[in-house]
N, CA and C atoms of all chains as a GROMACS GRO file, in nm:
protein
  648
    1ASN      N    1   1.818   3.590   0.835
    1ASN     CA    2   1.713   3.516   0.902
    1ASN      C    3   1.698   3.572   1.043
    2ARG      N    4   1.587   3.636   1.065
    2ARG     CA    5   1.569   3.713   1.190
    2ARG      C    6   1.578   3.622   1.312
    3SER      N    7   1.512   3.504   1.305
    3SER     CA    8   1.508   3.423   1.427
    3SER      C    9   1.646   3.370   1.460
    4SER      N   10   1.729   3.339   1.358
    4SER     CA   11   1.863   3.291   1.392
    4SER      C   12   1.950   3.406   1.440
    5ASP      N   13   1.926   3.526   1.388
    5ASP     CA   14   1.996   3.644   1.440
    5ASP      C   15   1.965   3.660   1.588
    6LEU      N   16   1.835   3.651   1.622
    6LEU     CA   17   1.795   3.669   1.761
    6LEU      C   18   1.858   3.560   1.847
    7ARG      N   19   1.870   3.438   1.790
    7ARG     CA   20   1.925   3.329   1.870
    7ARG      C   21   2.073   3.353   1.900
    8ARG      N   22   2.144   3.418   1.807
    8ARG     CA   23   2.286   3.440   1.832
    8ARG      C   24   2.307   3.548   1.936
    9CYS      N   25   2.210   3.636   1.953
    9CYS     CA   26   2.226   3.745   2.047
    9CYS      C   27   2.237   3.694   2.190
   10GLY      N   28   2.302   3.772   2.270
   10GLY     CA   29   2.310   3.737   2.410
   10GLY      C   30   2.420   3.638   2.438
   11GLN      N   31   2.487   3.588   2.333
   11GLN     CA   32   2.599   3.497   2.358
   11GLN      C   33   2.725   3.580   2.372
   12ASP      N   34   2.783   3.572   2.488
   12ASP     CA   35   2.902   3.651   2.515
   12ASP      C   36   3.023   3.576   2.465
   13ARG      N   37   3.075   3.618   2.351
   13ARG     CA   38   3.189   3.546   2.293
   13ARG      C   39   3.321   3.605   2.342
   14SER      N   40   3.314   3.712   2.423
   14SER     CA   41   3.439   3.779   2.459
   14SER      C   42   3.515   3.702   2.565
   15ARG      N   43   3.440   3.622   2.645
   15ARG     CA   44   3.510   3.545   2.748
   15ARG      C   45   3.530   3.402   2.702
   16PRO      N   46   3.655   3.353   2.709
   16PRO     CA   47   3.676   3.214   2.667
   16PRO      C   48   3.613   3.118   2.767
   17VAL      N   49   3.563   3.007   2.717
   17VAL     CA   50   3.504   2.907   2.806
   17VAL      C   51   3.618   2.834   2.877
   18LYS      N   52   3.618   2.835   3.009
   18LYS     CA   53   3.732   2.780   3.081
   18LYS      C   54   3.720   2.630   3.102
   19THR      N   55   3.598   2.585   3.136
   19THR     CA   56   3.583   2.441   3.158
   19THR      C   57   3.513   2.381   3.038
   20ALA      N   58   3.545   2.254   3.011
   20ALA     CA   59   3.482   2.187   2.898
   20ALA      C   60   3.340   2.148   2.935
   21MET      N   61   3.248   2.166   2.845
   21MET     CA   62   3.109   2.124   2.868
   21MET      C   63   3.074   2.016   2.770
   22THR      N   64   2.989   1.925   2.815
   22THR     CA   65   2.938   1.827   2.720
   22THR      C   66   2.848   1.901   2.622
   23PRO      N   67   2.828   1.839   2.503
   23PRO     CA   68   2.737   1.904   2.406
   23PRO      C   69   2.600   1.933   2.467
   24ASN      N   70   2.554   1.846   2.556
   24ASN     CA   71   2.425   1.866   2.620
   24ASN      C   72   2.426   1.989   2.709
   25GLN      N   73   2.533   2.000   2.789
   25GLN     CA   74   2.546   2.117   2.877
   25GLN      C   75   2.560   2.244   2.795
   26GLN      N   76   2.637   2.233   2.686
   26GLN     CA   77   2.657   2.349   2.600
   26GLN      C   78   2.523   2.397   2.545
   27GLU      N   79   2.442   2.300   2.502
   27GLU     CA   80   2.312   2.336   2.445
   27GLU      C   81   2.222   2.400   2.550
   28GLN      N   82   2.223   2.341   2.670
   28GLN     CA   83   2.139   2.397   2.777
   28GLN      C   84   2.185   2.538   2.813
   29PHE      N   85   2.316   2.555   2.813
   29PHE     CA   86   2.373   2.686   2.844
   29PHE      C   87   2.328   2.788   2.740
   30GLU      N   88   2.335   2.748   2.612
   30GLU     CA   89   2.296   2.840   2.505
   30GLU      C   90   2.148   2.873   2.514
   31MET      N   91   2.067   2.771   2.546
   31MET     CA   92   1.924   2.793   2.562
   31MET      C   93   1.899   2.894   2.674
   32HIS      N   94   1.972   2.875   2.784
   32HIS     CA   95   1.956   2.964   2.899
   32HIS      C   96   1.995   3.106   2.862
   33GLN      N   97   2.103   3.119   2.786
   33GLN     CA   98   2.147   3.251   2.742
   33GLN      C   99   2.045   3.314   2.649
   34PHE      N  100   1.989   3.233   2.560
   34PHE     CA  101   1.889   3.284   2.468
   34PHE      C  102   1.766   3.332   2.545
   35LYS      N  103   1.724   3.252   2.642
   35LYS     CA  104   1.608   3.289   2.723
   35LYS      C  105   1.636   3.419   2.798
   36ASP      N  106   1.757   3.428   2.850
   36ASP     CA  107   1.801   3.548   2.918
   36ASP      C  108   1.794   3.669   2.827
   37PHE      N  109   1.840   3.651   2.705
   37PHE     CA  110   1.836   3.758   2.607
   37PHE      C  111   1.693   3.803   2.581
   38LEU      N  112   1.603   3.708   2.564
   38LEU     CA  113   1.463   3.742   2.537
   38LEU      C  114   1.403   3.820   2.653
   39SER      N  115   1.438   3.779   2.774
   39SER     CA  116   1.386   3.847   2.892
   39SER      C  117   1.439   3.990   2.899
   40THR      N  118   1.567   4.006   2.867
   40THR     CA  119   1.626   4.140   2.862
   40THR      C  120   1.556   4.225   2.756
   41TYR      N  121   1.532   4.166   2.642
   41TYR     CA  122   1.463   4.234   2.533
   41TYR      C  123   1.329   4.289   2.580
   42ASN      N  124   1.251   4.204   2.648
   42ASN     CA  125   1.120   4.250   2.696
   42ASN      C  126   1.132   4.363   2.798
   43ARG      N  127   1.226   4.348   2.889
   43ARG     CA  128   1.244   4.453   2.992
   43ARG      C  129   1.286   4.583   2.927
   44LEU      N  130   1.377   4.571   2.831
   44LEU     CA  131   1.429   4.690   2.764
   44LEU      C  132   1.318   4.763   2.688
   45SER      N  133   1.233   4.688   2.620
   45SER     CA  134   1.121   4.751   2.550
   45SER      C  135   1.036   4.830   2.647
   46GLU      N  136   1.008   4.769   2.763
   46GLU     CA  137   0.924   4.837   2.861
   46GLU      C  138   0.989   4.965   2.911
   47ILE      N  139   1.118   4.956   2.944
   47ILE     CA  140   1.190   5.073   2.996
   47ILE      C  141   1.192   5.186   2.893
   48CYS      N  142   1.234   5.154   2.772
   48CYS     CA  143   1.250   5.259   2.672
   48CYS      C  144   1.114   5.316   2.630
   49PHE      N  145   1.013   5.232   2.628
   49PHE     CA  146   0.879   5.285   2.600
   49PHE      C  147   0.838   5.385   2.708
   50ALA      N  148   0.855   5.345   2.833
   50ALA     CA  149   0.813   5.431   2.945
   50ALA      C  150   0.884   5.566   2.940
   51ASP      N  151   1.014   5.563   2.909
   51ASP     CA  152   1.091   5.687   2.915
   51ASP      C  153   1.084   5.770   2.788
   52CYS      N  154   1.053   5.710   2.677
   52CYS     CA  155   1.061   5.781   2.549
   52CYS      C  156   0.928   5.821   2.488
   53VAL      N  157   0.822   5.748   2.521
   53VAL     CA  158   0.695   5.772   2.452
   53VAL      C  159   0.596   5.837   2.548
   54ASN      N  160   0.556   5.960   2.517
   54ASN     CA  161   0.460   6.029   2.603
   54ASN      C  162   0.346   6.094   2.527
   55ASP      N  163   0.350   6.083   2.395
   55ASP     CA  164   0.252   6.151   2.312
   55ASP      C  165   0.153   6.051   2.256
   56PHE      N  166   0.032   6.057   2.303
   56PHE     CA  167  -0.070   5.964   2.255
   56PHE      C  168  -0.178   6.033   2.173
   57THR      N  169  -0.141   6.143   2.110
   57THR     CA  170  -0.233   6.204   2.015
   57THR      C  171  -0.227   6.132   1.881
   58SER      N  172  -0.133   6.039   1.868
   58SER     CA  173  -0.119   5.965   1.743
   58SER      C  174  -0.074   5.822   1.774
   59ARG      N  175  -0.100   5.731   1.682
   59ARG     CA  176  -0.052   5.594   1.700
   59ARG      C  177   0.083   5.570   1.633
   60ASN      N  178   0.138   5.674   1.571
   60ASN     CA  179   0.266   5.658   1.504
   60ASN      C  180   0.381   5.702   1.592
   61VAL      N  181   0.490   5.627   1.586
   61VAL     CA  182   0.610   5.664   1.661
   61VAL      C  183   0.680   5.778   1.588
   62SER      N  184   0.700   5.890   1.660
   62SER     CA  185   0.764   6.006   1.596
   62SER      C  186   0.914   5.983   1.582
   63SER      N  187   0.980   6.066   1.502
   63SER     CA  188   1.124   6.047   1.482
   63SER      C  189   1.202   6.079   1.609
   64SER      N  190   1.154   6.172   1.690
   64SER     CA  191   1.224   6.201   1.816
   64SER      C  192   1.208   6.085   1.914
   65GLU      N  193   1.090   6.022   1.913
   65GLU     CA  194   1.070   5.905   1.998
   65GLU      C  195   1.161   5.790   1.951
   66ASP      N  196   1.175   5.778   1.820
   66ASP     CA  197   1.260   5.673   1.763
   66ASP      C  198   1.406   5.696   1.802
   67LYS      N  199   1.450   5.823   1.795
   67LYS     CA  200   1.587   5.856   1.832
   67LYS      C  201   1.610   5.827   1.980
   68CYS      N  202   1.513   5.865   2.061
   68CYS     CA  203   1.521   5.840   2.205
   68CYS      C  204   1.534   5.690   2.231
   69MET      N  205   1.452   5.611   2.164
   69MET     CA  206   1.455   5.465   2.180
   69MET      C  207   1.593   5.411   2.143
   70SER      N  208   1.646   5.460   2.033
   70SER     CA  209   1.777   5.414   1.986
   70SER      C  210   1.886   5.443   2.090
   71ASN      N  211   1.885   5.566   2.143
   71ASN     CA  212   1.983   5.602   2.245
   71ASN      C  213   1.962   5.521   2.372
   72CYS      N  214   1.836   5.497   2.404
   72CYS     CA  215   1.801   5.419   2.522
   72CYS      C  216   1.862   5.280   2.515
   73VAL      N  217   1.848   5.216   2.399
   73VAL     CA  218   1.902   5.080   2.382
   73VAL      C  219   2.054   5.081   2.392
   74GLU      N  220   2.118   5.179   2.327
   74GLU     CA  221   2.264   5.187   2.332
   74GLU      C  222   2.312   5.205   2.474
   75LYS      N  223   2.250   5.298   2.544
   75LYS     CA  224   2.290   5.323   2.683
   75LYS      C  225   2.272   5.200   2.770
   76PHE      N  226   2.160   5.132   2.749
   76PHE     CA  227   2.132   5.015   2.831
   76PHE      C  228   2.240   4.909   2.814
   77LEU      N  229   2.281   4.886   2.690
   77LEU     CA  230   2.385   4.786   2.665
   77LEU      C  231   2.515   4.828   2.731
   78LYS      N  232   2.546   4.957   2.723
   78LYS     CA  233   2.669   5.006   2.786
   78LYS      C  234   2.660   4.994   2.937
   79ILE      N  235   2.541   5.019   2.991
   79ILE     CA  236   2.521   5.002   3.135
   79ILE      C  237   2.552   4.859   3.176
   80THR      N  238   2.494   4.762   3.103
   80THR     CA  239   2.514   4.623   3.141
   80THR      C  240   2.661   4.584   3.129
   81GLN      N  241   2.728   4.633   3.025
   81GLN     CA  242   2.871   4.602   3.010
   81GLN      C  243   2.952   4.658   3.125
   82ARG      N  244   2.927   4.787   3.156
   82ARG     CA  245   3.006   4.853   3.259
   82ARG      C  246   2.980   4.792   3.397
   83ALA      N  247   2.852   4.766   3.426
   83ALA     CA  248   2.816   4.705   3.553
   83ALA      C  249   2.881   4.568   3.566
   84SER      N  250   2.884   4.495   3.454
   84SER     CA  251   2.946   4.363   3.454
   84SER      C  252   3.096   4.373   3.484
   85GLN      N  253   3.163   4.471   3.425
   85GLN     CA  254   3.306   4.493   3.452
   85GLN      C  255   3.329   4.521   3.601
   86ARG      N  256   3.253   4.615   3.654
   86ARG     CA  257   3.268   4.653   3.795
   86ARG      C  258   3.241   4.533   3.886
   87LEU      N  259   3.142   4.454   3.849
   87LEU     CA  260   3.108   4.336   3.929
   87LEU      C  261   3.223   4.236   3.928
   88GLN      N  262   3.280   4.212   3.811
   88GLN     CA  263   3.393   4.120   3.801
   88GLN      C  264   3.510   4.167   3.887
   89GLU      N  265   3.536   4.300   3.880
   89GLU     CA  266   3.644   4.356   3.962
   89GLU      C  267   3.616   4.332   4.109
   90HIS      N  268   3.494   4.361   4.148
   90HIS     CA  269   3.454   4.346   4.288
   90HIS      C  270   3.472   4.202   4.334
   91GLN      N  271   3.426   4.109   4.250
   91GLN     CA  272   3.436   3.968   4.286
   91GLN      C  273   3.581   3.922   4.293
   92THR      N  274   3.665   3.975   4.203
   92THR     CA  275   3.807   3.941   4.206
   92THR      C  276   3.869   3.989   4.336
   93LEU      N  277   3.834   4.112   4.375
   93LEU     CA  278   3.886   4.167   4.501
   93LEU      C  279   3.845   4.082   4.620
   94GLN      N  280   3.717   4.041   4.618
   94GLN     CA  281   3.667   3.958   4.727
   94GLN      C  282   3.744   3.827   4.738
   95MET      N  283   3.771   3.767   4.622
   95MET     CA  284   3.840   3.640   4.620
   95MET      C  285   3.984   3.656   4.666
   96GLU      N  286   4.044   3.770   4.629
   96GLU     CA  287   4.180   3.797   4.676
   96GLU      C  288   4.182   3.812   4.826
   97ALA      N  289   4.082   3.885   4.878
   97ALA     CA  290   4.074   3.908   5.023
   97ALA      C  291   4.062   3.777   5.099
   98MET      N  292   3.991   3.682   5.038
   98MET     CA  293   3.973   3.553   5.103
   98MET      C  294   4.098   3.466   5.087
   99GLY      N  295   4.194   3.513   5.009
   99GLY     CA  296   4.315   3.437   4.989
   99GLY      C  297   4.301   3.330   4.884
  100ALA      N  298   4.189   3.328   4.815
  100ALA     CA  299   4.165   3.224   4.715
  100ALA      C  300   4.244   3.249   4.589
  101VAL      N  301   4.272   3.376   4.562
  101VAL     CA  302   4.339   3.413   4.437
  101VAL      C  303   4.456   3.502   4.472
  102PRO      N  304   4.576   3.478   4.418
  102PRO     CA  305   4.689   3.565   4.449
  102PRO      C  306   4.668   3.703   4.387
  103SER      N  307   4.721   3.808   4.458
  103SER     CA  308   4.708   3.944   4.403
  103SER      C  309   4.787   3.954   4.275
  104PRO      N  310   4.738   4.030   4.180
  104PRO     CA  311   4.813   4.044   4.055
  104PRO      C  312   4.940   4.124   4.080
  105THR      N  313   5.045   4.094   4.001
  105THR     CA  314   5.170   4.168   4.017
  105THR      C  315   5.162   4.301   3.944
  106GLN      N  316   5.072   4.307   3.843
  106GLN     CA  317   5.055   4.435   3.773
  106GLN      C  318   4.928   4.501   3.821
  107PRO      N  319   4.923   4.633   3.809
  107PRO     CA  320   4.799   4.702   3.847
  107PRO      C  321   4.688   4.664   3.750
  108PRO      N  322   4.561   4.670   3.796
  108PRO     CA  323   4.451   4.631   3.708
  108PRO      C  324   4.442   4.723   3.588
  109THR      N  325   4.408   4.668   3.470
  109THR     CA  326   4.397   4.750   3.349
  109THR      C  327   4.272   4.834   3.358
  110LYS      N  328   4.285   4.960   3.311
  110LYS     CA  329   4.169   5.048   3.310
  110LYS      C  330   4.095   5.028   3.180
  111SER      N  331   3.963   5.033   3.185
  111SER     CA  332   3.887   5.020   3.059
  111SER      C  333   3.788   5.133   3.045
  112GLY      N  334   0.539   0.187   1.992
  112GLY     CA  335   0.676   0.235   1.975
  112GLY      C  336   0.685   0.337   1.863
  113ARG      N  337   0.806   0.395   1.846
  113ARG     CA  338   0.821   0.499   1.744
  113ARG      C  339   0.836   0.438   1.606
  114THR      N  340   0.769   0.494   1.509
  114THR     CA  341   0.784   0.446   1.372
  114THR      C  342   0.855   0.551   1.290
  115ARG      N  343   0.956   0.618   1.355
  115ARG     CA  344   1.028   0.715   1.272
  115ARG      C  345   1.161   0.657   1.230
  116VAL      N  346   1.211   0.704   1.118
  116VAL     CA  347   1.340   0.658   1.066
  116VAL      C  348   1.449   0.715   1.158
  117HIS      N  349   1.538   0.627   1.206
  117HIS     CA  350   1.642   0.674   1.296
  117HIS      C  351   1.758   0.732   1.219
  118ARG      N  352   1.781   0.863   1.238
  118ARG     CA  353   1.904   0.920   1.189
  118ARG      C  354   2.012   0.885   1.291
  119LYS      N  355   2.137   0.918   1.261
  119LYS     CA  356   2.241   0.872   1.353
  119LYS      C  357   2.219   0.934   1.492
  120SER      N  358   2.249   0.856   1.595
  120SER     CA  359   2.226   0.903   1.731
  120SER      C  360   2.322   1.013   1.766
  121SER      N  361   2.281   1.097   1.856
  121SER     CA  362   2.370   1.201   1.906
  121SER      C  363   2.456   1.142   2.018
  122MET      N  364   2.578   1.194   2.031
  122MET     CA  365   2.664   1.145   2.139
  122MET      C  366   2.614   1.192   2.275
  123ALA      N  367   2.549   1.308   2.275
  123ALA     CA  368   2.502   1.364   2.402
  123ALA      C  369   2.382   1.287   2.455
  124PHE      N  370   2.301   1.238   2.364
  124PHE     CA  371   2.183   1.162   2.405
  124PHE      C  372   2.191   1.024   2.343
  125PRO      N  373   2.271   0.935   2.398
  125PRO     CA  374   2.281   0.803   2.336
  125PRO      C  375   2.145   0.736   2.335
  126GLY      N  376   2.112   0.673   2.227
  126GLY     CA  377   1.985   0.603   2.216
  126GLY      C  378   1.876   0.692   2.161
  127GLN      N  379   1.897   0.824   2.160
  127GLN     CA  380   1.799   0.916   2.104
  127GLN      C  381   1.830   0.941   1.958
  128SER      N  382   1.730   0.935   1.873
  128SER     CA  383   1.755   0.973   1.734
  128SER      C  384   1.766   1.125   1.726
  129ALA      N  385   1.835   1.172   1.624
  129ALA     CA  386   1.850   1.316   1.606
  129ALA      C  387   1.713   1.381   1.585
  130ALA      N  388   1.624   1.311   1.520
  130ALA     CA  389   1.490   1.366   1.494
  130ALA      C  390   1.414   1.388   1.624
  131ALA      N  391   1.428   1.292   1.718
  131ALA     CA  392   1.359   1.305   1.846
  131ALA      C  393   1.414   1.424   1.924
  132MET      N  394   1.546   1.447   1.911
  132MET     CA  395   1.609   1.559   1.981
  132MET      C  396   1.561   1.691   1.926
  133ASP      N  397   1.553   1.700   1.791
  133ASP     CA  398   1.502   1.823   1.731
  133ASP      C  399   1.362   1.851   1.782
  134GLU      N  400   1.282   1.744   1.795
  134GLU     CA  401   1.144   1.760   1.839
  134GLU      C  402   1.141   1.816   1.980
  135ALA      N  403   1.225   1.759   2.067
  135ALA     CA  404   1.229   1.805   2.206
  135ALA      C  405   1.272   1.950   2.210
  136LYS      N  406   1.371   1.982   2.125
  136LYS     CA  407   1.421   2.120   2.120
  136LYS      C  408   1.313   2.214   2.070
  137GLN      N  409   1.238   2.172   1.967
  137GLN     CA  410   1.129   2.254   1.914
  137GLN      C  411   1.028   2.283   2.023
  138LYS      N  412   1.003   2.179   2.105
  138LYS     CA  413   0.903   2.193   2.210
  138LYS      C  414   0.950   2.297   2.311
  139VAL      N  415   1.077   2.288   2.348
  139VAL     CA  416   1.132   2.384   2.444
  139VAL      C  417   1.121   2.526   2.389
  140ILE      N  418   1.154   2.540   2.261
  140ILE     CA  419   1.149   2.673   2.199
  140ILE      C  420   1.006   2.724   2.194
  141ALA      N  421   0.911   2.636   2.160
  141ALA     CA  422   0.771   2.677   2.154
  141ALA      C  423   0.721   2.722   2.291
  142GLU      N  424   0.759   2.648   2.395
  142GLU     CA  425   0.718   2.686   2.530
  142GLU      C  426   0.779   2.819   2.570
  143MET      N  427   0.905   2.836   2.531
  143MET     CA  428   0.974   2.960   2.560
  143MET      C  429   0.902   3.076   2.493
  144GLU      N  430   0.858   3.054   2.370
  144GLU     CA  431   0.791   3.160   2.297
  144GLU      C  432   0.663   3.203   2.368
  145ILE      N  433   0.587   3.105   2.416
  145ILE     CA  434   0.463   3.138   2.488
  145ILE      C  435   0.496   3.221   2.612
  146GLU      N  436   0.597   3.176   2.684
  146GLU     CA  437   0.634   3.246   2.807
  146GLU      C  438   0.677   3.390   2.776
  147VAL      N  439   0.755   3.405   2.671
  147VAL     CA  440   0.806   3.537   2.634
  147VAL      C  441   0.693   3.629   2.589
  148MET      N  442   0.601   3.574   2.511
  148MET     CA  443   0.488   3.655   2.463
  148MET      C  444   0.399   3.697   2.580
  149THR      N  445   0.379   3.606   2.675
  149THR     CA  446   0.299   3.639   2.793
  149THR      C  447   0.365   3.751   2.872
  150ASP      N  448   0.495   3.739   2.889
  150ASP     CA  449   0.568   3.843   2.962
  150ASP      C  450   0.555   3.978   2.890
  151MET      N  451   0.570   3.977   2.760
  151MET     CA  452   0.558   4.100   2.680
  151MET      C  453   0.419   4.161   2.698
  152TYR      N  454   0.319   4.076   2.691
  152TYR     CA  455   0.181   4.123   2.706
  152TYR      C  456   0.159   4.188   2.843
  153ASN      N  457   0.214   4.125   2.948
  153ASN     CA  458   0.198   4.179   3.083
  153ASN      C  459   0.264   4.315   3.095
  154ARG      N  460   0.383   4.328   3.037
  154ARG     CA  461   0.453   4.456   3.045
  154ARG      C  462   0.380   4.563   2.965
  155LEU      N  463   0.330   4.526   2.848
  155LEU     CA  464   0.255   4.619   2.764
  155LEU      C  465   0.134   4.672   2.839
  156THR      N  466   0.060   4.581   2.900
  156THR     CA  467  -0.060   4.620   2.972
  156THR      C  468  -0.026   4.715   3.086
  157SER      N  469   0.078   4.681   3.159
  157SER     CA  470   0.121   4.763   3.271
  157SER      C  471   0.164   4.901   3.224
  158ALA      N  472   0.242   4.904   3.115
  158ALA     CA  473   0.291   5.032   3.063
  158ALA      C  474   0.176   5.121   3.020
  159CYS      N  475   0.081   5.066   2.948
  159CYS     CA  476  -0.029   5.147   2.896
  159CYS      C  477  -0.126   5.187   3.006
  160HIS      N  478  -0.134   5.106   3.108
  160HIS     CA  479  -0.214   5.146   3.224
  160HIS      C  480  -0.156   5.274   3.284
  161LYS      N  481  -0.023   5.272   3.302
  161LYS     CA  482   0.044   5.389   3.360
  161LYS      C  483   0.026   5.513   3.273
  162LYS      N  484   0.034   5.494   3.142
  162LYS     CA  485   0.030   5.610   3.052
  162LYS      C  486  -0.111   5.667   3.035
  163CYS      N  487  -0.209   5.580   3.038
  163CYS     CA  488  -0.341   5.622   2.991
  163CYS      C  489  -0.450   5.633   3.097
  164ILE      N  490  -0.433   5.562   3.206
  164ILE     CA  491  -0.545   5.553   3.300
  164ILE      C  492  -0.521   5.645   3.420
  165SER      N  493  -0.620   5.730   3.445
  165SER     CA  494  -0.611   5.816   3.563
  165SER      C  495  -0.626   5.732   3.689
  166THR      N  496  -0.546   5.762   3.789
  166THR     CA  497  -0.553   5.680   3.911
  166THR      C  498  -0.660   5.727   4.008
  167LYS      N  499  -0.740   5.823   3.963
  167LYS     CA  500  -0.848   5.869   4.049
  167LYS      C  501  -0.960   5.766   4.055
  168TYR      N  502  -0.972   5.689   3.949
  168TYR     CA  503  -1.074   5.583   3.942
  168TYR      C  504  -1.212   5.634   3.980
  169LYS      N  505  -1.255   5.737   3.907
  169LYS     CA  506  -1.387   5.794   3.934
  169LYS      C  507  -1.499   5.699   3.898
  170GLU      N  508  -1.471   5.608   3.805
  170GLU     CA  509  -1.573   5.511   3.764
  170GLU      C  510  -1.504   5.383   3.717
  171GLY      N  511  -1.587   5.278   3.699
  171GLY     CA  512  -1.533   5.150   3.656
  171GLY      C  513  -1.518   5.138   3.506
  172GLU      N  514  -1.594   5.216   3.430
  172GLU     CA  515  -1.588   5.207   3.284
  172GLU      C  516  -1.468   5.286   3.231
  173LEU      N  517  -1.420   5.246   3.116
  173LEU     CA  518  -1.317   5.323   3.046
  173LEU      C  519  -1.383   5.446   2.984
  174THR      N  520  -1.322   5.562   3.004
  174THR     CA  521  -1.372   5.679   2.932
  174THR      C  522  -1.332   5.667   2.786
  175LYS      N  523  -1.397   5.748   2.701
  175LYS     CA  524  -1.364   5.747   2.559
  175LYS      C  525  -1.217   5.781   2.539
  176GLY      N  526  -1.173   5.882   2.613
  176GLY     CA  527  -1.033   5.924   2.604
  176GLY      C  528  -0.936   5.813   2.643
  177GLU      N  529  -0.968   5.743   2.752
  177GLU     CA  530  -0.883   5.633   2.796
  177GLU      C  531  -0.879   5.522   2.691
  178ALA      N  532  -0.994   5.492   2.632
  178ALA     CA  533  -1.001   5.386   2.533
  178ALA      C  534  -0.915   5.418   2.410
  179VAL      N  535  -0.928   5.544   2.364
  179VAL     CA  536  -0.850   5.587   2.247
  179VAL      C  537  -0.701   5.584   2.280
  180CYS      N  538  -0.669   5.634   2.399
  180CYS     CA  539  -0.529   5.634   2.443
  180CYS      C  540  -0.475   5.492   2.445
  181LEU      N  541  -0.552   5.398   2.498
  181LEU     CA  542  -0.508   5.258   2.504
  181LEU      C  543  -0.480   5.202   2.366
  182ASP      N  544  -0.571   5.228   2.273
  182ASP     CA  545  -0.550   5.177   2.136
  182ASP      C  546  -0.418   5.228   2.080
  183ARG      N  547  -0.396   5.357   2.095
  183ARG     CA  548  -0.273   5.417   2.042
  183ARG      C  549  -0.151   5.366   2.117
  184CYS      N  550  -0.168   5.352   2.247
  184CYS     CA  551  -0.057   5.307   2.331
  184CYS      C  552  -0.013   5.166   2.290
  185VAL      N  553  -0.109   5.076   2.273
  185VAL     CA  554  -0.076   4.940   2.233
  185VAL      C  555  -0.003   4.940   2.099
  186ALA      N  556  -0.055   5.019   2.005
  186ALA     CA  557   0.008   5.027   1.873
  186ALA      C  558   0.153   5.076   1.886
  187LYS      N  559   0.171   5.179   1.966
  187LYS     CA  560   0.305   5.236   1.983
  187LYS      C  561   0.398   5.140   2.055
  188TYR      N  562   0.347   5.073   2.156
  188TYR     CA  563   0.431   4.979   2.232
  188TYR      C  564   0.483   4.869   2.140
  189LEU      N  565   0.393   4.814   2.060
  189LEU     CA  566   0.432   4.706   1.970
  189LEU      C  567   0.534   4.756   1.868
  190ASP      N  568   0.516   4.878   1.822
  190ASP     CA  569   0.610   4.938   1.727
  190ASP      C  570   0.747   4.954   1.793
  191ILE      N  571   0.749   5.011   1.912
  191ILE     CA  572   0.875   5.029   1.985
  191ILE      C  573   0.941   4.894   2.010
  192HIS      N  574   0.862   4.796   2.049
  192HIS     CA  575   0.913   4.661   2.076
  192HIS      C  576   0.986   4.606   1.954
  193ASP      N  577   0.925   4.624   1.837
  193ASP     CA  578   0.989   4.582   1.711
  193ASP      C  579   1.120   4.655   1.687
  194ARG      N  580   1.116   4.788   1.706
  194ARG     CA  581   1.236   4.868   1.680
  194ARG      C  582   1.349   4.832   1.775
  195VAL      N  583   1.314   4.810   1.901
  195VAL     CA  584   1.416   4.770   2.000
  195VAL      C  585   1.480   4.638   1.958
  196GLY      N  586   1.400   4.545   1.911
  196GLY     CA  587   1.452   4.417   1.864
  196GLY      C  588   1.551   4.435   1.750
  197LYS      N  589   1.513   4.520   1.654
  197LYS     CA  590   1.602   4.544   1.540
  197LYS      C  591   1.731   4.610   1.586
  198LYS      N  592   1.718   4.707   1.677
  198LYS     CA  593   1.836   4.778   1.727
  198LYS      C  594   1.928   4.683   1.801
  199LEU      N  595   1.871   4.597   1.883
  199LEU     CA  596   1.952   4.499   1.958
  199LEU      C  597   2.029   4.407   1.863
  200THR      N  598   1.961   4.354   1.762
  200THR     CA  599   2.030   4.264   1.670
  200THR      C  600   2.140   4.339   1.596
  201THR      N  601   2.115   4.464   1.558
  201THR     CA  602   2.217   4.545   1.492
  201THR      C  603   2.339   4.562   1.582
  202MET      N  604   2.314   4.598   1.708
  202MET     CA  605   2.423   4.625   1.800
  202MET      C  606   2.503   4.499   1.831
  203TYR      N  607   2.434   4.388   1.849
  203TYR     CA  608   2.505   4.262   1.875
  203TYR      C  609   2.588   4.222   1.753
  204ALA      N  610   2.533   4.245   1.634
  204ALA     CA  611   2.607   4.212   1.512
  204ALA      C  612   2.732   4.298   1.502
  205GLN      N  613   2.721   4.426   1.538
  205GLN     CA  614   2.836   4.516   1.536
  205GLN      C  615   2.942   4.469   1.635
  206ASP      N  616   2.896   4.430   1.755
  206ASP     CA  617   2.987   4.378   1.858
  206ASP      C  618   3.063   4.258   1.807
  207GLU      N  619   2.989   4.166   1.744
  207GLU     CA  620   3.050   4.044   1.694
  207GLU      C  621   3.152   4.073   1.586
  208ALA      N  622   3.117   4.169   1.498
  208ALA     CA  623   3.209   4.205   1.389
  208ALA      C  624   3.337   4.265   1.447
  209LYS      N  625   3.318   4.346   1.550
  209LYS     CA  626   3.435   4.408   1.614
  209LYS      C  627   3.525   4.302   1.676
  210LEU      N  628   3.463   4.207   1.746
  210LEU     CA  629   3.539   4.098   1.809
  210LEU      C  630   3.613   4.017   1.705
  211ALA      N  631   3.545   3.987   1.595
  211ALA     CA  632   3.605   3.906   1.490
  211ALA      C  633   3.725   3.976   1.430
  212SER      N  634   3.714   4.108   1.409
  212SER     CA  635   3.826   4.181   1.350
  212SER      C  636   3.940   4.194   1.451
  213GLN      N  637   3.906   4.204   1.580
  213GLN     CA  638   4.010   4.210   1.683
  213GLN      C  639   4.088   4.079   1.689
  214LYS      N  640   4.014   3.968   1.679
  214LYS     CA  641   4.079   3.836   1.690
  214LYS      C  642   4.172   3.810   1.574
  215SER      N  643   4.134   3.863   1.456
  215SER     CA  644   4.214   3.833   1.338
  215SER      C  645   4.337   3.919   1.330
  216GLN      N  646   4.349   4.016   1.424
  216GLN     CA  647   4.467   4.104   1.418
  216GLN      C  648   4.589   4.042   1.487
   0.00000   0.00000   0.00000
């Protein structure tokens, strides 16, 4: 079911939920995530179209354009993941500097 | 007043029937869809303007070439939009499968 597939997207299951949310908050959060996903989807379409499609002698998407689009989407997801990692690291460092969080006893894991 | 059959109330919305909640949720989703489609349309228009329209603006009318380009551009954009959606769902599904197999180890 395509629409339920789309609804599941954008939910980051890799991070455990730390604070308990009421069912209402949970639902609002999921809605917000879904909306976020849809917005990303639209932006991504625009980006990959701009960078991959330049031939308007035909209305059909060529196989090279399709391959470009596919790579574009993969790269974009990896960009968001990597940027998110770096951001988390940065924020952790900031919090340590403020004394809010104790420094880890082990060196940070490389990913 | 409401003449709908009350299914059991939700704990999150005491006093609200489950049917009323579904309705509210449907409404939110429908509004979201309009917003998303509008956004898509705006991006499509902007993209095809960049691809097809000369910025010299020698005249106000669309040239034949510009018109044909626009038709093809819109067709291609919608096609790409569909493919991106499919690719995204595939990749998220792969991610989820990977997570699930990691957790079970």
